[in-house]
N, C-alpha and C positions, 0 to 999 in steps of 0.2 A: 243165392244173391238176390234174386227177384223177390223172394219171400221177405228178406230183411228190408228191402226198399219199400215193399208194400206195408210192412209193419211200421216202419218209420213214418211213411206217408199217412198211414191210418192214425198213428199217435199224434201227428201234427194236426190232422183234421179234427180229431177228438179234442185236443187242447184248444184249438181255435173255436170250436163249437161251444165249449165250456166258457171261454172268455166272452164270446158273443152273448151267450145266455146271461152271464153275470152283468154285462153292460146293459142289456135290454131290461133286466128286472132289478136293477140296483136302486130303483126308486127315484131316479133323477129324470128331468124332462129331456126329451129328445127334440130333434129339429121339427118333427111333426107337431108337437105341442107348442113349441115357440111360434111356428107359422100360424097355428090356429089362434093363439092369443093375439098375435099382431094383426091378423086379418079381422078378428072381432073388434079390436080397438079402432082400427082405421075405418071400418064400416060404420061403427057407432059415431065416430067423429064426423064423417062425411054426411051422415043422416041427421045430425044434430040441427035443430032449427036455427041456432045462432050461426053455425058455419054455413048453412044454406042461405041465410040472409047476406052473409059476407060474400059468398060466391055470386049471388044475384046482383048485389050492389056493384061489383067489379065487372060484371058481364059486358058493360058498354066498352070497357077497355080490354082487359084480359083477365083471366082467372087469377085469384090471389096466389101469391108465391109463398112457399113454406120451406123452411130448413129444419132438419132434424138435429136437435141439440143432444145434450148428454143424457143418457139413461144411467142412473147410479145403481150400484149393486148394494142394496141394504139388507142382504141376507147374510147368514152365517157361513155360507159356502162360496166357493169360487164359481162365479157365473160371468161369462164373457158377454157383457151387455152390448158390445158393438154388434153382435149377432142380432139382438133385438132391434137396435136402431137401423141396421141395414135392411132387415125385413120390413120395417115400417117405411123406409124410403121406397123400397120396391113396390109396396102396396099403394103408396100415394102416387107414384109415377104411373103405374099401370092402371089406376082408376081413371085418370084423365081430367078430373074436375078441378084439380089444383095443379099449379106449376111448381116445380121443385128446384131449389137452389142447391148447388154443390156445397159440400162441407168445407170447413176452413182449410184443411190440408190440401184438398184438390184446388180450391181457389188460389192458394199460394203458388202451386205449381203452374197454374194457368197465367197468373200475373207475371211470374218469372218468364214464361214463354212470350207473353206480350211485350215485356220489357226488352227481351232479346230481339224480337222482331223490329222494334224501333231502330235498332242499330244495324241489323243484319239483313232484313228483308226489303224487298222493293217497296217504295212508298205506296204503290197501288194495291199491294197485297197485305201490307202490315195492318194488323188489327189495332184499332184506336184504344187509347187508354181512357179510363173514366166512363165507360159505357156499360158497366155491370148492372144487372138487375138486382135490386135489393129485395130481401125477403120481407113479406108482410107479417108472417107468423112464424113462431118457433114451436115445434113439437118436442117435448122432453118428458122425462118421467123417471120411474124407479122400478126395481124388481125386489120383491121381498119373498121370504119363504118361511113356512112353519112346518115342523116335523112332529108328527104324532106317532108314538110307538106304543103298541100293546103286544106284550110278549115278544115274539121275534118278527112281528109284522109291523112295518113302519109305512106311514103315508106322508109324503111331502106335498104340501100345497104351495104352489107358486102364484104370487099375485103380481101382476104388472099394472102399474098406474101410469097414466099419460095425461098430459094437458097441452092445449093449444093456446098460446099466448100472443096477443098483439104486440109486436116489437116496439111500435111507437108509443103506445099508451100503457103497456104492461097489463092490460085487461085480459083476464083468462076468459076465453070465449067458449071453451069446451074442456071438460074433465071427464075421464072415464077410467074404468078398471076392468080387468079380466083375470080369471083364475083357472088353474088346471091342477088336478091332484093326480099323483102317481103313486101306486101301491108297490112296495118293494117285493112282496111275495108273488104276485101274479102279473105285475106290470100293468094292471088295468088303469085306465084313465077315466076320471069323472070330471065333468065340468058343471 
């Protein structure tokens, strides 16, 4: 009986190892590559002279505020671009040079809570309506990919484009891109 259990456990471990190997070397990008691309873009944005001038100009009051908008998937494969925008949000918040505004879904939840407080909380603790901080800039962009196949070896190159736009004037104050390539044969990544 123990031998069969070990055999079944061994078979399950072997199957899981094969699935993991296939997932790692299937030529698609992993969370590590997504994080690298997002960190590169946010760093490039924050080091940009135009963004630096904007930060300096607002220093007297407070740092400029940013909201992350839509990142479109312009590739031929399924890519959850909310992962890209979420990693961008995290990098912006953790950098500390810019303030960050919650996305529209979260703002709606908070507005609903404030509205509820007007009717149900004590006057001294209810949060006031109409005191939201507006975003100065919106960061948005797109993800594209190209697949190059030679014999049984394919390389996918993912391009992430981003831009920071002044919400009041529609002026693009920064634009950048980052790329990562993943090889399906050995899983190697080149940038």
